[in-house]
KEROTOR-594091 format. One line per 2 residues: number of its first residue (from 1); for each residue y, z, x of C-alpha. Coordinates in pm, whole numbers. Each point is the difference from the previous one (the first is absolute). Last residue first. Layout:
N
NUM	Y/Z/X  ...
//
This chain:
358
358	-3047/1849/-2534  247/-204/-196
356	293/183/109  -40/17/322
354	-112/-406/26  330/-24/-111
352	233/176/211  -244/-167/285
350	75/-319/-146  408/84/46
348	-45/132/338  -226/-339/84
346	309/-182/-126  265/140/209
344	-211/66/319  -163/-322/160
342	126/-270/-279  287/155/-71
340	160/39/384  -195/-363/82
338	309/-130/-207  237/258/91
336	-59/-119/402  95/-336/-63
334	272/100/-275  145/224/300
332	-6/-317/222  201/-208/-210
330	262/273/-70  14/140/395
328	58/-364/134  409/27/-32
326	-37/314/143  -170/-99/321
324	224/-279/37  348/234/-38
322	-200/212/243  4/-273/257
320	-393/-49/146  -111/144/342
318	141/337/44  -2/108/-360
316	-352/-146/-122  -206/314/39
314	260/257/-136  170/-260/-235
312	-321/-85/-172  -169/299/-57
310	334/146/-127  -11/-271/-312
308	-330/-64/-10  -43/402/-90
306	303/-93/-177  -164/-244/-247
304	-365/196/-46  72/174/-336
302	216/-213/-186  -197/-305/68
300	-287/207/-86  139/66/-339
298	107/-357/-35  -277/-164/47
296	-107/-123/-354  338/-18/-32
294	10/-254/254  -304/-221/-154
292	214/40/-323  298/-169/208
290	-229/-250/179  -169/-148/-337
288	369/-44/-195  -18/219/-262
286	310/116/23  196/-344/40
284	-188/-19/-388  67/288/-94
282	398/-33/92  32/-305/-183
280	-186/118/-285  220/311/-86
278	-195/273/-162  -178/230/214
276	198/-93/347  301/31/-212
274	-43/383/-124  -135/66/333
272	310/-124/200  231/197/-313
270	-199/304/64  59/-10/388
268	380/-20/-75  5/281/-216
266	-222/168/271  268/-82/289
264	262/147/-272  -173/336/6
262	-98/-34/361  401/-55/85
260	89/332/-227  -230/213/196
258	107/-151/325  402/73/-112
256	180/-253/-99  311/-161/188
254	160/-283/-200  46/-360/102
252	-375/-93/-65  -196/-293/171
250	-149/235/271  -98/299/-201
248	-18/-202/-293  -251/-223/108
246	-279/74/-262  267/-14/-218
244	176/-280/60  -294/-240/23
242	-113/122/-338  333/-73/-150
240	-26/-325/152  -317/-72/-97
238	11/136/-346  344/-254/-11
236	-261/-279/54  -203/104/-242
234	284/38/-248  39/-366/77
232	-298/-149/-67  14/191/-373
230	-273/326/-48  -329/-71/-214
228	-226/33/377  228/317/112
226	-58/151/-384  -326/-91/-1
224	-126/178/329  230/278/-70
222	-207/84/-341  -313/-85/178
220	128/244/309  59/287/-255
218	-232/229/168  -18/-116/326
216	394/-6/54  0/400/-119
214	-252/122/286  182/-214/205
212	330/228/-77  -261/287/32
210	-85/-83/348  383/-46/104
208	99/327/-113  -310/141/215
206	208/-116/304  263/274/-117
204	-231/288/-42  -201/-46/250
202	309/-13/204  106/330/-143
200	405/-6/23  -55/-137/-402
198	292/-290/-73  -277/-254/-32
196	-234/293/-216  334/-19/-298
194	-52/-387/-30  -364/36/4
192	96/263/-319  239/-242/-161
190	-264/-236/20  -295/158/-202
188	281/155/-232  71/-403/-94
186	-378/-82/19  -58/274/-298
184	-292/213/131  -382/-80/-25
182	-125/-246/192  252/66/300
180	-38/373/12  -395/-68/6
178	20/-270/283  261/275/178
176	-302/194/1  -205/-226/125
174	220/3/349  -65/318/139
172	-207/-55/242  143/-355/76
170	324/178/72  -147/139/310
168	-154/-321/110  290/-198/-93
166	295/231/178  -293/27/309
164	6/-369/5  364/13/36
162	27/156/294  -269/-257/122
160	225/-241/122  133/145/341
158	-336/6/124  -37/237/276
156	339/142/108  158/-76/-358
154	-277/195/-179  61/357/203
152	204/185/-262  -160/-215/-312
150	-203/313/-130  -340/111/-158
148	-222/-307/19  -255/183/152
146	-23/-247/246  372/6/81
144	21/412/-94  -296/87/285
142	124/-264/245  340/168/8
140	-175/335/29  -194/-133/288
138	236/-139/209  136/-351/-83
136	16/-240/310  373/-88/112
134	221/-288/-27  -189/-233/-125
132	270/-66/-320  337/161/139
130	89/-335/185  -48/-239/-208
128	285/218/-276  197/70/320
126	68/-400/32  -107/-164/318
124	179/-36/311  -188/169/201
122	-377/4/-134  -171/360/-105
120	-253/241/25  -192/-219/265
118	-294/-46/-251  -264/-239/101
116	-342/207/7  63/344/-179
114	212/-189/-255  -294/-224/-92
112	-239/246/-58  262/198/-215
110	108/-311/-204  -432/-85/-61
108	-60/395/-96  319/-32/-235
106	-45/-345/-131  -435/119/-40
104	167/317/-285  185/-200/-197
102	-250/-273/-49  -266/246/-45
100	295/196/-273  111/-259/-256
98	-238/-146/-149  -283/263/127
96	233/215/-174  93/-172/-322
94	-372/-61/-85  -35/378/10
92	245/88/-202  -79/-268/-262
90	-367/114/2  70/343/-46
88	289/-29/-262  -219/-192/-246
86	176/-323/-61  71/-180/-367
84	-243/-186/-203  236/-141/-244
82	235/-132/204  368/147/78
80	-109/245/248  -122/-296/171
78	365/-128/57  134/265/135
76	-91/-82/352  77/-331/40
74	436/116/-147  -4/332/179
72	-99/-146/361  218/-332/-81
70	290/258/-60  -126/160/309
68	-6/-323/234  362/-95/-176
66	147/298/164  -181/-41/328
64	184/-345/6  363/95/-36
62	-114/218/277  -53/-293/196
60	214/-264/-121  -46/-281/285
58	-1/-334/-197  188/124/-249
56	305/68/237  27/-345/26
54	203/43/-402  271/157/232
52	149/273/203  -269/-18/236
50	-73/-311/133  403/-79/10
48	41/313/163  -246/-74/277
46	145/-334/27  371/140/32
44	-106/254/269  19/356/-86
42	135/309/-199  -157/310/-95
40	-142/1/-323  -286/290/78
38	-255/-292/-37  195/-249/153
36	-15/173/353  -384/-82/-16
34	128/-365/-27  159/-8/386
32	-190/260/123  -300/-234/-25
30	-362/121/-79  182/13/-337
28	-75/-353/-36  -405/15/-23
26	12/302/-157  166/-173/-335
24	-229/-312/73  -306/193/-71
22	181/150/-302  65/-337/-108
20	-356/-66/30  -94/247/-201
18	224/-89/-305  -153/-341/26
16	-370/94/-72  109/296/-247
14	178/-344/-194  -316/-184/57
12	-229/328/-140  261/-21/-263
10	-92/-398/-93  -346/103/23
8	0/183/-311  -364/101/-32
6	-166/-12/-319  -308/246/-17
4	220/286/-133  32/-198/-326
2	243/147/-155  67/128/-390
//
C-alpha cells in the first residue's frame, strides 16, 4: 500500500520546470520569427537551431501541458491506492477549490487589466500576441468561461486556461479511471488509453494522459526499483529516448499528426517521471530547494505569466525595447506567482479543506 502522506517532491519540481518552460514558450511566441516555427515555417538559422534541437526543451509549451496531465493522473490516483480511499464528495470539493478559485481570479484580473492597458495589438508582434486582449467577452462568453464549459474565448482573456477547463472536466470523472486501473489488467488499460488518444473528442483525448498517470502511480514502486537497479549506461539511454520522445515534433524527421505526437510525447513524459522516481542523480537535482519552491508555485506561475506578459508589453513598450520587456517577464512572473500563491491559491486550498470539515 502507498503512504499517501509522503509527498513526492521531485515531481513537484518537475512540474515547476515544466511551468517555467511554458512561460518561456509564451515569451518567445511574442516574436513572429518564433511564432512561425509553430507551423514549421522557415525562419532564420538561430531560431531554427533553438527550435529543431534539444534546446527546444526549454520552451516546449504544449509538451509541458501533456506532462501536467500525466502528473495530475499520477498524483490524484495515489490516495485511491491507499487504505482509506477518499470519498467522492470530499475529493471533488477539494478539486474545485484547488483549481477554480485561482482560475476565476485570473480571469477577472485579466479582464480588468485588459480594460486598463490593452491597445488591441502591437505592430510588429505576432498574431498570437495580438489575438490576446483583443476584446472584452460578451455575456455568453463570460458564462462559458466562468462555468468552464468550453475553451472558445480562453486565448483572448488568459491563453493558458484552456487546459484548466479540460483539467476540471476530467477531474469530475477521474475516480472512474482509478477503478479501471485498479481492477483491469494494465495491458488492457494501456491499450484503452492509446485508443483514447486518437478520439476526436478533446476530453477523451486528454483523459488518456490522466489514465497513463494512474498506471505510473500504481506501479511506481516497481518502476522506481527498476530504474534504481539499472546500469548507468541504460540510464543515459533512457535520458536520450525520453528527450527524443518528449520533443518528437521538433527532433523527428517524420510528420506525425497531433494525436500521434501527443502519444509519443506522453511516452517521453513517462520516462522522465520514471527517472525522477528512481535515478539518484536526477532526484538530487530535482530536490534542490529552489526547484521544490518553483514547483510549489507552479500553478500560480502558469496562471499569471500571460497576464504579466501582456501588462508589461502594453505598459512599457513606449519606454523599453520589447525584447528587454520580454526578457524580464519570467522573473517578474515568478515574483507575482509567489504572491498569487500566498494570497489566492493557498487560501483557496484551505477554504476547500474548511468546507469539507464544516
